[in-house]
N, C-alpha and C positions, 0 to 999 in steps of 0.2 A: 145301108150305111155301115153295116158291120165290116164290110171290106175297107171302107175308108179309114175307120178306127183301127182295124187290125193292121193295115198297111203302115200307119203311123207308129204304132206300137212296135212293129217288127223292125222299122227303121231305127227306132230308139235303142232297141235291144242289140243292135249290131255295135253299139258303142258301150256296151255293158262294162263297168269298172267296179269290181267288188270293193276294193279299197276305198274308193271315192264314195260308193254307196254307204259303206259303214260310217265314214266321216259325216256324210250329210244326215244320216239318220241320227247319229249322235247329236248333231247341231240342233236338230228338231226334236230333241228329248225323246227319241225313239218313238215318236208318235206314228210314224209312217216308214214304209219300205221304199227303197230307192233303186233305180237302174244304175246310177252313178254318173249322171250327166250334169256338169255345172251349167249354169244359166246361159252363157254364150253358146255352148255346145248344143243345148237343147234348142235354142232359137235358130241355129243353123240347120239342124235336123227338121224342124217344123217349117222353115222357109223352103227348104228343098221338097218337102212333102207337098206343100201348096203349089210349088212350081210343077210338080209331076201330076198332082191329082186335083188341083184347083180347090175352090171352096165348096162346101156343101150348099145345097139349096136352102133358102131360108126356111122352108117348112121342115126341113130335116134337122135344123140346128138343135132343137131340144133333144132329139134322139142322140145325135152325135155327142153332145155335152154330157148327157147323163150316162152314156156308154163309157166315156173317158173317166168320169167320176166313179164308175163301178170297178175300174181297174185298180189293183193294189198299189202299184208304184206311183209315187207323188209326182214324178215328171209328167204323168198323163193328165193330172188335174192342171198343172201349170201350163201344158200344151192347150188345154181347153181355154185358159185365160188368154193365151196368145190368139186363139181362133176368135174369141169374143171381141179381142181388140180390133180385129179386121172386119167383124160383121155387126158391131154395135150400132152402126148408123142405120141398120135395117130393124132396129128394135120397134115394136109395137107395144101398146099398153099392156097386152097380154103377156109380154115377156118378164113382167114382174115376178110370175110364179117361178121361172127359171133362176132369176137372181136370188130369190129366197131359197130355192133348192140348193144352189151351190155355196150360198152363206151358211146354211144350217147343216150341210152334209160334209163330213170330214173336214169341219172347221178348224183353222188354226190361223195365226197371224199372217202367214205367208200368202194365203189365198184371199183372206178377208180384206186385207189393206189394198191389194191390187183391185179387188172387186169394188170396194167402196169408193175409191178415187176414180177409177177409170170406167166402170160400168154402172154402178148404182148412181154415182154422181152425174153421169151422162144422161141416165134415164130420167132422173128427176129434173135436169135442165131441159131435156126434150119435152117432158109432160109435166110442167110446173103446177098444173091444177091438182096433180096427184100428191104433191110434196107433203103438205101437212097431214092429210089423212094417213099416209103411210107411215110418216115418222111417229104419229101418235099411236098408231097400232103396234109398230114395232118396238117402241119404248115400253108400251104396256105389256109386252109379250114376256119381258124379264129374260129373254134369250140374250146372253152377253154379246154374241156376234151380230145379232140384228141391232142391238143398241150401239155397239162399236161402229158399225157402218152408218148408222144416223149421225153419229158424232163426227165422222170423217168424210162424209160424202162431199163436202165443200172444199176439201184440200186443194183442188185445182182451180177453184173459182177465182181466187185472187180478189181483184176489186169488185167482182160481181157477187161476192159473198154476202148473204142475207145475215147480217150480224145479229139482228133481233131474233132470228130463229136459231142461230148458233147459241146465243145466250140463254134463250129459252131451253133448248136441248141440255145444256150444261147444267142449268138450275135444276132440271128434272132428273139428272143422272149422276150428279156429284155426291150423293149420299150413300156411298158404297165403299166397300173395302176391296172391291174386285179390281185386281191389277190391270186387266186388259181394258177396262172402262176408264180407270184413272189415267192410265198412260195415254190413252186416245184423247181425253179431255186436254191434257198438257200439250200434246202434239197438235191438235186443232188450234189451240190458242197461240201456240209458238208460230204456227204458220200465218194466222191472221196478224200476228204482231208486225209482220212485214208491211201490212197495209195500214194499221192504226195501233201502235204500240200503247197509246194512252188508254184506249178502249180496253185492251188486254189487261193492263194494270188495274183499271176500274173493275173489271170482271172478277179478277182474282182478289180484289179487296171487298167485293160484295157478297160472295158465295163461300160456303165452308168447304173449299177445295181441299183434297188431300195434300199432303206434303209432296207427294210424287207429281201430282197435277201442277201444283203451284211451281214447283222446281222447273219442270218441263217448259211451262208457259213462259217463265221469265228468264230462261236460260240464256238469251242473247240481249237482254235489256238491262239498262242500268236503273236499279230501283234503289231509292234512298232508304 
């Protein structure tokens, strides 16, 4: 699988753009190095790579993803997320370890928000009996990225949202000054407000949310 990852890496390097790499790094607060590919360009490179090389076998997925995560340039982690988009239907319960790895390794909002909604959320929908135990463990971990993932995993659930669980998660995570957690609380509530605005107003009135969480939650609602 080294050849698979190396081929993707070399394909991306052909589009290296130093000026864009600096801009992207600055945008990400200089947390990561970049090759200099914007998202549409990276998607096109990845699409062509899959056309040329196919998808890795399921048993090779962990190795491919971890190899992409070990590369310095941030586009390679984003390519890993595109790969998971195509292969998540093959998830087994054992793939939780992979999800935890990519959430806690080189974490920042750009990967976490994609993983939480598209991969972790999918996993917990596919294996619903694991949902409560995982959420309980991850919230207790005090890792802000695992907690953020628990707050956001239902973003795509819409009318299937387990609002009791969402409320419980918020009640357990709102006593913090951590920006990435408070922002996530507001985002999750703002999204659920599309389904039940009155419930969101009720939650904001019940729990000691930060000003940030409350402002984000009520952003599109008319509140007296």
